[in-house]
C-alpha positions as CSV (number, residue, x, y, z in Angstrom):
1,M,101.7,76.3,-2.6
2,S,103.1,73.2,-3.0
3,V,106.5,72.4,-4.2
4,H,106.3,70.2,-7.4
5,S,109.8,68.7,-9.0
6,I,110.1,69.0,-12.8
7,S,112.0,66.1,-14.1
8,S,114.9,66.1,-16.8
9,E,112.3,64.0,-19.2
10,D,109.8,66.7,-18.9
11,I,112.3,69.3,-20.3
12,S,113.7,67.2,-22.8
13,T,110.4,66.4,-23.9
14,A,109.0,69.8,-24.1
15,V,112.5,70.9,-26.3
16,E,112.0,67.9,-28.6
17,A,108.6,68.8,-29.2
18,K,109.4,72.3,-30.5
19,C,112.8,71.4,-32.4
20,C,112.0,68.1,-34.3
21,S,109.5,66.8,-36.0
22,A,107.8,62.9,-34.9
23,E,109.3,61.4,-37.5
24,A,112.9,62.6,-36.8
25,R,112.3,61.7,-33.2
26,N,111.0,58.2,-34.1
27,P,113.6,55.8,-35.4
28,A,111.0,52.8,-35.4
29,I,109.8,54.3,-38.4
30,K,111.3,54.3,-41.9
31,T,111.0,58.3,-42.4
32,G,113.0,58.6,-39.0
33,R,115.5,56.1,-39.9
34,R,116.2,58.4,-43.3
35,L,116.2,61.6,-41.5
36,Q,118.7,60.0,-38.8
37,L,120.7,58.6,-41.6
38,M,120.8,61.8,-43.3
39,Q,121.7,63.7,-40.0
40,M,124.5,61.1,-39.2
41,I,126.2,61.5,-42.6
42,I,126.0,65.4,-43.1
43,L,127.0,66.3,-39.4
44,P,130.6,64.7,-39.6
45,F,130.8,65.8,-43.2
46,I,130.4,69.5,-41.8
47,P,133.6,69.3,-39.6
48,I,135.7,67.3,-42.1
49,L,134.7,70.4,-44.5
50,A,135.9,72.9,-41.8
51,L,139.2,70.8,-41.1
52,I,139.7,71.0,-45.1
53,V,139.4,74.8,-45.1
54,Q,141.4,75.2,-41.9
55,T,143.9,73.4,-43.4
56,S,143.9,75.3,-46.5
57,V,144.0,78.5,-44.6
58,T,146.7,77.3,-42.2
59,L,148.7,76.0,-45.1
60,Q,148.4,79.7,-46.7
61,E,149.1,81.3,-43.6
62,I,152.7,78.7,-43.3
63,L,153.4,80.5,-47.3
64,D,153.3,83.7,-46.3
65,Y,154.9,83.3,-43.0
66,K,157.6,81.4,-45.1
67,A,157.9,84.4,-47.3
68,E,158.2,86.8,-44.6
69,V,160.8,85.3,-43.0
70,A,162.9,85.3,-46.6
71,D,162.1,89.0,-46.6
72,I,163.5,89.1,-42.9
73,E,166.6,87.3,-44.0
74,A,167.2,90.1,-46.7
75,Q,166.7,92.5,-44.3
76,V,169.1,90.9,-41.9
77,T,171.8,90.5,-44.8
78,I,171.4,94.4,-45.5
79,A,171.5,95.1,-42.1
80,T,174.9,93.1,-41.3
81,D,176.5,94.2,-44.5
82,L,175.7,97.8,-43.2
83,G,176.9,96.9,-40.1
84,K,180.5,95.4,-41.5
85,V,180.8,99.0,-43.5
86,V,180.4,101.0,-40.2
87,T,183.1,98.8,-38.6
88,R,185.4,99.3,-41.4
89,L,184.9,103.1,-41.5
90,Q,185.3,102.9,-38.0
91,L,188.7,101.5,-37.8
92,E,189.7,103.9,-41.0
93,R,188.7,106.6,-38.7
94,S,191.0,105.8,-35.9
95,E,193.9,105.1,-38.2
96,V,193.5,108.3,-39.8
97,A,192.7,110.4,-36.8
98,F,196.1,109.1,-35.2
99,F,197.9,109.3,-38.9
100,I,197.2,113.2,-38.3
101,F,197.9,113.3,-34.8
102,A,201.4,111.8,-35.6
103,N,202.0,114.4,-38.5
104,G,201.6,112.0,-41.3
105,S,203.7,109.4,-39.8
106,E,202.4,105.7,-40.7
107,E,204.4,104.1,-38.0
108,R,201.4,102.5,-36.1
109,S,199.0,101.9,-39.4
110,N,199.1,101.1,-42.8
111,L,196.6,103.0,-44.5
112,A,196.4,102.2,-47.9
113,Q,195.4,98.6,-46.6
114,R,192.8,99.9,-44.4
115,F,191.4,101.9,-47.3
116,K,191.4,98.8,-49.5
117,V,189.4,96.9,-46.2
118,T,186.8,99.7,-46.4
119,D,186.4,99.4,-50.2
120,Q,185.8,96.0,-50.0
121,A,183.1,96.2,-47.4
122,L,181.4,98.9,-49.4
123,N,181.5,96.8,-52.8
124,N,179.8,93.8,-50.9
125,M,176.8,95.9,-50.2
126,T,173.7,94.5,-51.8
127,T,171.8,97.7,-51.8
128,W,172.6,101.3,-51.0
129,S,170.8,104.4,-49.8
130,E,171.2,107.9,-50.0
131,V,174.4,109.3,-47.7
132,S,174.6,112.9,-46.9
133,V,178.6,113.8,-46.2
134,P,180.4,117.3,-46.0
135,T,182.1,118.3,-48.7
136,S,185.4,119.1,-46.9
137,P,186.6,118.2,-43.4
138,D,186.4,122.2,-42.4
139,D,182.9,122.6,-44.3
140,D,179.6,122.0,-42.9
141,D,177.9,122.2,-46.2
142,E,176.5,118.8,-47.2
143,E,175.9,116.9,-50.4
144,V,173.5,113.8,-50.9
145,L,175.2,111.0,-52.8
146,L,172.4,109.0,-54.6
147,N,174.8,106.0,-55.6
148,R,177.6,104.0,-54.5
149,T,179.7,105.6,-57.2
150,E,179.6,109.0,-56.0
151,F,180.1,108.0,-52.7
152,Q,183.3,106.1,-53.3
153,N,184.7,108.9,-55.4
154,R,184.1,111.5,-52.6
155,L,185.7,109.3,-50.2
156,N,188.7,108.4,-52.3
157,E,189.2,112.0,-52.9
158,F,189.0,112.9,-49.2
159,R,191.8,110.0,-48.4
160,E,193.9,111.9,-51.2
161,R,193.4,115.2,-49.5
162,I,194.3,113.5,-46.1
163,L,197.5,111.6,-47.5
164,S,198.9,114.7,-49.2
165,E,198.1,117.5,-46.7
166,P,197.8,115.9,-43.3
167,E,199.4,119.0,-41.6
168,D,196.5,120.9,-43.2
169,N,193.6,118.6,-41.8
170,S,193.0,118.6,-38.0
171,V,192.0,115.5,-35.9
172,T,188.3,117.0,-35.3
173,D,187.5,117.6,-38.7
174,V,188.1,114.1,-39.8
175,M,186.2,112.9,-36.9
176,N,183.3,115.0,-37.9
177,W,183.6,113.9,-41.4
178,Y,183.8,110.0,-40.8
179,T,181.2,110.8,-37.9
180,S,178.6,112.3,-40.2
181,I,179.2,109.2,-42.8
182,N,178.6,106.9,-40.3
183,K,175.7,108.3,-38.6
184,A,173.9,108.4,-41.6
185,L,174.5,104.5,-42.4
186,L,173.5,104.1,-38.8
187,H,170.1,105.8,-39.3
188,H,169.6,103.6,-42.5
189,L,170.6,100.3,-40.2
190,S,167.7,101.4,-37.8
191,E,165.4,101.9,-40.7
192,Q,166.2,98.5,-41.8
193,I,165.6,97.2,-38.2
194,K,162.1,98.9,-38.1
195,E,161.1,96.9,-41.2
196,A,161.9,93.5,-39.1
197,D,160.2,95.0,-35.8
198,N,157.4,92.3,-36.2
199,S,159.9,89.1,-36.0
200,G,161.9,87.4,-33.3
201,V,165.3,88.6,-34.6
202,W,164.4,92.3,-34.0
203,R,165.9,92.4,-30.4
204,Y,168.9,90.7,-31.5
205,L,169.4,93.4,-34.5
206,V,168.8,96.3,-32.0
207,G,171.5,95.0,-29.7
208,F,173.7,94.8,-33.1
209,K,172.6,98.3,-33.8
210,N,173.5,99.5,-30.1
211,L,176.8,97.7,-30.2
212,L,177.7,99.3,-33.3
213,K,176.9,102.7,-31.9
214,S,178.7,101.9,-28.5
215,I,182.1,101.6,-30.6
216,E,181.0,104.4,-32.6
217,C,181.0,106.6,-29.3
218,Q,183.8,105.0,-27.9
219,N,186.1,105.9,-31.0
220,I,185.0,109.5,-30.6
221,A,185.7,109.5,-27.2
222,S,189.1,107.9,-27.6
223,S,190.0,110.6,-29.9
224,F,189.7,113.4,-27.5
225,G,191.6,110.9,-25.0
226,I,194.3,110.7,-27.3
227,K,194.4,114.7,-27.7
228,Y,194.3,114.9,-23.9
229,Y,197.8,112.8,-23.7
230,G,199.2,114.6,-26.9
231,R,198.6,118.0,-25.9
232,G,198.7,117.5,-22.3
233,F,195.3,119.1,-21.5
234,L,191.3,119.3,-23.0
235,G,189.2,122.7,-23.6
236,S,186.2,122.6,-21.7
237,D,184.1,122.1,-25.1
238,A,186.5,118.9,-25.9
239,F,186.0,117.7,-22.2
240,V,182.5,117.9,-22.2
241,S,182.4,115.9,-25.6
242,Y,184.7,113.3,-24.2
243,I,182.2,112.7,-21.2
244,R,179.2,112.6,-23.3
245,Y,180.5,110.2,-25.7
246,D,181.9,107.9,-22.7
247,F,178.5,108.1,-21.0
248,L,176.7,107.1,-24.3
249,A,179.3,104.4,-25.1
250,R,178.5,102.5,-21.7
251,E,174.8,103.0,-21.6
252,L,174.8,101.5,-25.3
253,I,176.7,98.5,-24.3
254,N,174.3,97.9,-21.4
255,S,171.7,98.2,-23.9
256,T,172.9,95.8,-25.9
257,L,173.4,93.0,-23.0
258,N,169.9,94.1,-21.7
259,Y,168.5,93.1,-25.3
260,V,170.9,89.9,-25.7
261,P,171.7,88.4,-22.2
262,S,173.7,85.5,-23.7
263,L,176.3,88.0,-24.5
264,K,176.9,89.1,-20.8
265,P,179.3,85.9,-20.1
266,M,181.7,87.0,-23.1
267,Y,181.8,90.8,-22.1
268,A,182.4,90.0,-18.4
269,N,185.3,88.0,-19.6
270,I,186.6,91.2,-21.5
271,T,186.2,93.4,-18.5
272,K,188.5,90.9,-16.3
273,T,191.5,91.2,-18.8
274,A,194.7,93.4,-17.8
275,K,194.2,95.6,-21.0
276,Y,190.5,96.2,-19.9
277,K,191.7,97.2,-16.6
278,K,194.6,99.3,-18.0
279,M,191.9,101.4,-20.5
280,K,189.8,102.0,-17.6
281,R,192.7,103.8,-15.6
282,M,193.8,105.8,-18.5
283,S,190.3,106.8,-19.2
284,A,189.7,107.8,-15.4
285,I,192.7,110.1,-15.9
286,V,191.2,111.7,-18.8
287,L,187.7,112.2,-17.1
288,K,189.6,114.1,-14.5
289,N,191.3,116.5,-16.8
290,K,194.2,118.0,-15.1
291,P,196.7,119.7,-16.8
292,N,199.7,117.6,-17.7
293,V,203.0,117.3,-19.6
294,A,202.1,116.5,-23.5
295,D,203.7,113.0,-23.8
296,K,203.4,111.3,-27.2
297,Q,204.0,107.7,-25.8
298,N,201.2,107.8,-23.5
299,A,199.1,108.8,-26.2
300,M,199.9,105.9,-28.3
301,E,199.8,103.7,-25.0
302,Y,196.0,105.0,-24.5
303,Y,195.6,104.5,-28.5
304,D,196.5,101.0,-28.3
305,S,194.4,100.3,-24.9
306,M,191.3,101.8,-26.6
307,H,192.1,100.1,-30.0
308,N,192.4,96.7,-28.2
309,Y,189.0,97.2,-26.3
310,T,187.2,98.2,-29.4
311,D,188.5,94.9,-30.7
312,D,187.2,92.8,-28.2
313,L,183.8,94.7,-28.7
314,R,184.2,93.9,-32.5
315,I,184.7,90.2,-31.1
316,L,181.3,90.5,-29.4
317,Q,179.7,92.2,-32.5
318,K,180.9,89.2,-34.6
319,D,179.5,86.4,-32.2
320,L,176.2,88.7,-32.2
321,R,176.2,88.2,-36.1
322,Y,176.6,84.6,-35.9
323,K,173.7,84.2,-33.4
324,I,171.7,86.4,-35.9
325,K,172.4,84.2,-38.7
326,E,171.5,81.0,-36.8
327,Y,168.1,82.4,-35.8
328,V,167.4,83.4,-39.1
329,D,168.5,80.2,-40.1
330,S,166.7,78.1,-37.8
331,T,163.5,80.1,-38.5
332,L,163.7,79.4,-42.2
333,Y,164.2,75.8,-41.3
334,E,160.9,75.8,-38.9
335,A,159.1,77.7,-41.6
336,A,160.2,74.7,-44.5
337,N,158.9,72.2,-41.9
338,K,155.7,73.6,-41.4
339,E,155.1,73.9,-44.8
340,A,155.8,70.1,-45.5
341,I,153.5,69.3,-42.7
342,G,150.8,71.5,-43.6
343,I,150.8,69.7,-47.0
344,A,151.0,66.6,-45.8
345,I,148.0,67.3,-43.3
346,L,146.0,68.7,-46.3
347,V,146.7,65.3,-48.4
348,V,145.8,63.2,-45.4
349,V,142.6,65.1,-45.1
350,L,141.5,65.1,-48.5
351,C,142.1,61.2,-48.6
352,V,140.6,60.0,-45.4
353,S,137.5,62.1,-45.7
354,P,135.6,60.1,-48.1
355,V,136.6,57.0,-46.1
356,I,135.3,58.5,-43.0
357,I,132.0,59.5,-44.7
358,I,131.7,55.6,-45.7
359,L,132.5,54.6,-42.1
360,V,129.9,56.8,-40.7
361,K,127.3,55.5,-43.2
362,N,128.1,51.8,-42.3
363,A,128.1,52.9,-38.6
364,A,124.6,54.7,-38.9
365,A,123.0,51.5,-40.6
366,T,124.4,49.4,-37.8
367,I,123.4,51.9,-35.0
368,Q,119.6,51.8,-36.3
369,M,119.6,48.1,-35.7
370,Y,119.5,49.1,-32.1
371,A,117.6,52.2,-32.4
372,L,114.1,50.8,-31.1
373,N,115.5,49.1,-28.4
374,L,117.8,51.9,-27.4
375,A,114.6,54.2,-27.2
376,Q,112.8,52.1,-25.5
377,K,115.5,51.8,-22.8
378,A,115.7,55.3,-22.7
379,K,111.9,55.5,-21.7
380,E,112.5,53.1,-18.9
381,L,115.2,54.7,-17.6
382,K,113.4,58.4,-17.8
383,R,110.7,56.7,-15.9
384,E,113.0,55.5,-13.1
385,K,114.7,58.9,-13.1
386,R,111.4,60.4,-12.3
387,K,110.7,57.8,-9.5
388,S,114.0,58.4,-7.9
389,D,113.6,61.9,-8.2
390,S,110.3,61.7,-6.7
391,L,111.9,59.8,-3.7
392,L,114.5,62.1,-3.5
393,F,112.4,65.3,-3.4
394,Q,110.3,63.6,-0.7
395,M,113.4,63.1,1.6
396,L,114.9,66.4,0.8
397,P,113.4,69.8,-0.2
398,P,113.6,70.3,-3.7
399,S,116.2,73.2,-3.9
400,V,118.6,71.2,-1.5
401,A,118.2,68.2,-3.5
402,M,119.0,69.6,-6.8
403,Q,122.2,71.5,-5.4
404,L,122.9,67.9,-3.9
405,K,122.8,66.2,-7.5
406,H,124.7,68.9,-8.9
407,T,127.7,69.7,-6.5
408,Q,127.5,66.6,-4.3
409,Q,127.9,68.5,-1.1
410,V,125.5,71.0,0.4
411,P,127.1,73.5,2.9
412,A,125.7,73.9,6.2
413,E,123.5,77.7,6.2
414,L,122.5,79.8,9.1
415,Y,119.1,81.1,8.9
416,E,118.4,84.1,11.3
417,S,114.6,83.7,11.6
418,V,112.5,80.6,11.4
419,T,109.8,78.9,13.3
420,I,110.1,75.3,14.1
421,Y,106.7,73.2,14.9
422,F,106.4,70.2,17.1
423,S,103.5,67.5,17.7
424,D,103.0,64.2,19.2
425,I,100.3,61.7,20.1
426,V,99.1,61.9,23.5
427,G,99.3,58.5,25.1
428,F,100.9,56.9,22.3
429,T,103.0,54.5,24.6
430,E,99.8,52.8,25.7
431,I,98.4,53.1,22.2
432,A,101.2,51.1,20.7
433,A,100.7,49.0,23.7
434,R,97.7,47.5,23.4
435,C,97.6,47.5,19.5
436,T,99.5,45.3,17.2
437,P,102.3,46.8,15.0
438,L,100.3,46.7,11.7
439,E,97.7,48.5,13.0
440,V,100.3,51.0,14.8
441,V,101.9,51.6,11.6
442,T,98.4,51.9,9.6
443,F,97.3,54.4,12.3
444,L,100.3,56.8,12.1
445,N,100.2,56.1,8.1
446,S,96.8,57.9,8.1
447,I,97.5,60.9,10.2
448,Y,100.7,61.5,8.7
449,R,99.0,61.2,5.3
450,V,96.2,63.8,6.5
451,F,99.0,66.0,8.0
452,D,101.5,65.8,4.9
453,E,98.2,66.8,2.6
454,R,97.1,69.9,4.8
455,I,100.8,71.3,5.2
456,E,100.7,71.6,1.1
457,C,98.7,74.5,1.5
458,Y,101.2,76.5,3.7
459,D,104.7,78.0,2.9
460,V,106.3,75.1,5.4
461,Y,108.9,72.3,5.1
462,K,108.2,68.7,6.9
463,V,111.4,68.3,8.5
464,E,110.9,64.5,9.6
465,T,108.7,62.3,11.7
466,I,110.2,60.0,14.3
467,G,107.8,57.9,16.1
468,D,104.5,59.5,16.9
469,S,106.8,63.1,16.6
470,Y,106.0,65.4,13.7
471,M,108.6,68.0,13.0
472,V,107.9,71.0,10.6
473,A,109.7,74.4,10.2
474,S,109.0,77.5,8.0
475,G,111.3,80.2,6.8
476,L,113.9,77.3,5.2
477,P,115.6,76.5,3.1
478,V,113.9,79.3,1.1
479,K,113.7,82.4,3.3
480,N,110.0,83.9,3.7
481,G,110.8,87.0,5.8
482,N,108.2,87.3,8.4
483,K,105.7,84.9,7.1
484,H,107.2,81.9,8.6
485,V,105.6,82.7,11.8
486,C,102.0,83.0,10.6
487,E,102.4,80.0,8.4
488,I,103.6,78.0,11.3
489,A,100.8,79.3,13.4
490,T,97.9,78.9,11.0
491,M,98.7,75.2,10.3
492,A,99.1,74.4,13.7
493,L,95.8,75.6,14.0
494,D,94.9,73.2,11.0
495,L,96.5,70.1,12.2
496,L,95.0,70.4,15.4
497,D,91.6,70.8,13.8
498,A,92.3,67.9,11.7
499,S,93.5,65.6,14.4
500,T,89.9,65.7,15.9
501,F,88.1,63.6,13.1
502,F,90.7,60.4,14.3
503,K,89.6,57.6,16.6
504,I,92.2,55.7,18.7
505,P,92.4,52.1,17.4
506,R,90.6,49.5,19.8
507,S,89.2,52.5,21.7
508,T,86.6,55.0,21.4
509,E,88.6,57.9,22.3
510,S,89.3,60.6,20.0
511,L,93.1,61.5,19.1
512,Q,94.6,64.1,21.1
513,I,97.9,65.5,19.9
514,R,100.3,68.2,22.2
515,C,101.7,71.0,19.6
516,G,104.7,73.2,20.6
517,A,106.4,75.9,18.5
518,H,109.2,78.4,18.8
519,T,110.6,81.1,16.6
520,G,114.4,81.9,16.5
521,P,117.7,81.0,14.3
522,V,118.6,77.6,13.3
523,V,121.5,76.1,11.3
524,A,120.1,73.7,8.6
525,G,122.3,71.1,6.5
526,I,122.7,67.7,4.9
527,V,123.9,65.2,7.4
528,G,125.7,61.9,6.6
529,T,126.4,60.3,3.5
530,K,124.2,57.3,3.6
531,M,120.4,57.9,3.4
532,P,121.1,61.9,3.9
533,R,118.7,63.8,5.6
534,Y,117.8,67.7,5.9
535,C,118.4,68.3,9.6
536,L,118.3,71.4,11.7
537,F,120.2,72.3,14.5
538,G,120.3,75.3,17.4
539,D,118.8,75.9,20.2
540,T,115.5,76.9,18.8
541,V,114.8,73.5,18.0
542,N,115.3,72.3,21.3
543,T,113.3,75.0,22.8
544,A,110.2,74.3,20.4
545,S,110.9,70.5,21.3
546,R,110.7,71.4,25.1
547,M,107.3,73.5,24.1
548,E,106.0,70.4,22.9
549,S,107.0,68.2,25.8
550,T,105.7,70.6,28.6
551,G,102.4,71.3,26.7
552,E,99.0,69.9,27.2
553,A,96.7,67.5,25.2
554,H,94.8,69.4,22.1
555,K,96.8,72.7,22.7
556,I,99.4,74.5,20.9
557,H,102.3,75.6,23.1
558,I,104.2,78.5,22.1
559,T,107.0,80.5,23.6
560,E,107.1,84.4,24.3
561,E,109.2,85.3,21.2
562,M,106.9,83.7,18.8
563,N,103.6,85.4,20.6
564,E,105.8,88.5,20.4
565,S,106.1,87.9,16.3
566,L,102.2,87.1,16.0
567,M,101.1,90.2,18.2
568,R,103.0,92.3,15.4
569,I,101.7,90.6,12.8
570,G,98.3,90.4,13.9
571,G,95.3,88.4,13.5
572,F,96.0,85.7,16.0
573,K,94.6,85.1,19.7
574,T,96.9,84.0,22.5
575,E,96.6,83.1,26.3
576,H,99.3,83.8,28.6
577,R,100.0,80.2,30.3
578,G,102.4,81.8,33.0
579,L,106.1,80.9,34.0
580,I,106.5,77.7,33.4
581,D,110.1,75.5,34.5
582,V,111.6,74.1,31.1
583,K,114.6,71.5,31.3
584,G,117.9,72.9,30.1
585,K,116.3,76.6,30.0
586,G,114.9,77.4,33.3
587,L,111.6,79.3,33.9
588,M,109.9,80.6,30.5
589,S,107.1,82.9,29.9
590,T,104.9,80.7,27.6
591,Y,101.7,81.3,26.0
592,W,98.8,79.0,24.3
593,L,98.0,79.8,20.7
594,T,93.9,79.2,20.6
595,C,92.9,80.4,17.5
596,K,93.3,83.0,14.5
597,D,90.5,85.9,13.7
598,G,88.8,85.8,10.8
599,P,86.7,83.0,8.6
600,V,88.5,79.8,8.4
601,K,89.0,78.5,5.0
602,I,86.9,75.6,4.3
603,R,89.3,72.8,3.1
604,E,88.4,69.9,0.6
605,E,87.2,66.8,2.4
606,I,89.6,64.1,3.0
607,S,88.9,60.7,3.3
608,W,90.6,60.1,6.9
609,F,90.3,56.3,7.8
610,A,91.1,54.3,4.7
611,D,94.0,52.4,4.9
612,M,96.2,54.9,3.2
613,Q,99.5,54.7,1.9
614,P,101.9,57.8,1.7
615,V,101.5,60.3,-1.3
616,F,104.5,59.5,-2.9
617,L,104.1,55.9,-3.4
618,E,100.8,56.4,-5.0
619,N,102.5,59.2,-7.3
620,L,104.6,56.4,-8.3
621,K,101.8,54.2,-9.1
622,L,100.1,56.7,-11.4
623,E,102.9,55.9,-13.8
624,T,101.4,53.5,-16.4
625,P,103.7,50.5,-16.7
626,Y,105.4,49.6,-20.0
627,K,103.0,46.7,-21.6
628,S,105.2,44.1,-23.3
629,S,101.8,43.6,-25.6
630,K,102.5,47.1,-27.3
631,Q,105.8,45.6,-28.5
632,K,104.7,42.7,-29.7
633,K,102.5,44.4,-32.0
């Protein structure tokens, strides 16, 4: 089967014929120009309309985002207010616990002032939620308070009981009561954070909550430490509670630093202070829980060191609150800017759209002035492209040529089994010597044209012609299994038969050719960038050439490998030539390919002796040249 190229014009013409009418494709007639003008106006209007819709949708999203940011700001405000209340209750718990431990002494604290600060933080809260608190320090029953006034009254009642009867309340009971309140408030804080978990402020709020819990656990642990120094020992339950809360405090502060890495330098400075080191030393003594002499002075020193450490953590907490506020403010500012930009873009699009449509209409009218000339130039360009494609496909295999056009490079490829054919003219040197160059060219052209037309009937590829040498390959660039052997064999017999029709110029002798073929692996690829050629490399090429050069006139000389392949396929007759000395190969057992079994297909008679030009040049002549007279019409 012959391989024919398909040009881009063929494809585009076929598609256009299905998709558009003749009027729409032809700008030379009035209907075509109107349709094109309508298309050129509608086409830019569609993206403009899409841009208006997209801008409107984006503006709506920006407004929704701004509303979400405002909601997040309200949630952050509630969370920070809750954090302040928890902080004040933590401080109040520490002072109340020390007040009870000191048997009602206010030497180190002013409870009235502390109660006032806590009440102020409660009054500053914008919202309130249900909080479960114990009815008394030694009672596990709980009561749900639904409003701020009831909570404030119960808190005041508890404070009065502590102030009036400090000796009747234990530090543990007080700690439990305050801890239950803080637990409820921290739970409410967690719920507020969950509502803001789809925003970037979420990690700051989680760090804020964990820092509050760390201070809470640190305060609880410090109450057991005060108990240790004040009494000289801790019971097993109290010691386990101390370890648990101390561990939780450290883990929560580490979690906070992971969520908000910008706090690490400030916390590192805290850990370098002498107060922190003193606190760690005293905490290490508590961790050992060795029985010791009760010392109120040591208890007060431990209380002061833990108080200083929690104050440092609250400074850290205050800085984190500022970071949260800065983040929310920047987010609000960004949302406002986006809103302004979105409105400005929508206004610009609405104003510019009519101008664009008018400009497009004017541009379309101008473009149509050149449409006829452009269409004509396009036809000429397509015709020239067909010519160049035809020339390229004559020089290279179609598949390789297309790959070279698309990728600008064709990597070399190994073919495990192909068959190479060489032939040359016997006595060509003497023929060329007694004939003129024009006669030699005409003679070779007539032979090559016949050969070229003959090989179109086979699955082979003409590699090149050098002088009187004719090289053909089968099995590449498209692999064909084992067919390449019989294809080359049949083609060789056909070409040998065709050569008998030619007469040598200025002589009555018939043309005689030598043929050689070999089967084996080759590497094929494009060589060079100037006038690139599809070349074959490998010992198979050299061996096939040696078969041709060591052959005899009007015979087909093949190797033992090719003979074995033909015998496996069947249908061919060969004769053993014997051992011959091949240059570069040594002694080789070779064969003559004599004929093919079965009837020979009758081929169409070809005019052998005309002064013929190559086929591709004739194909180029088939293109009807553009007649300027048609344009004049």
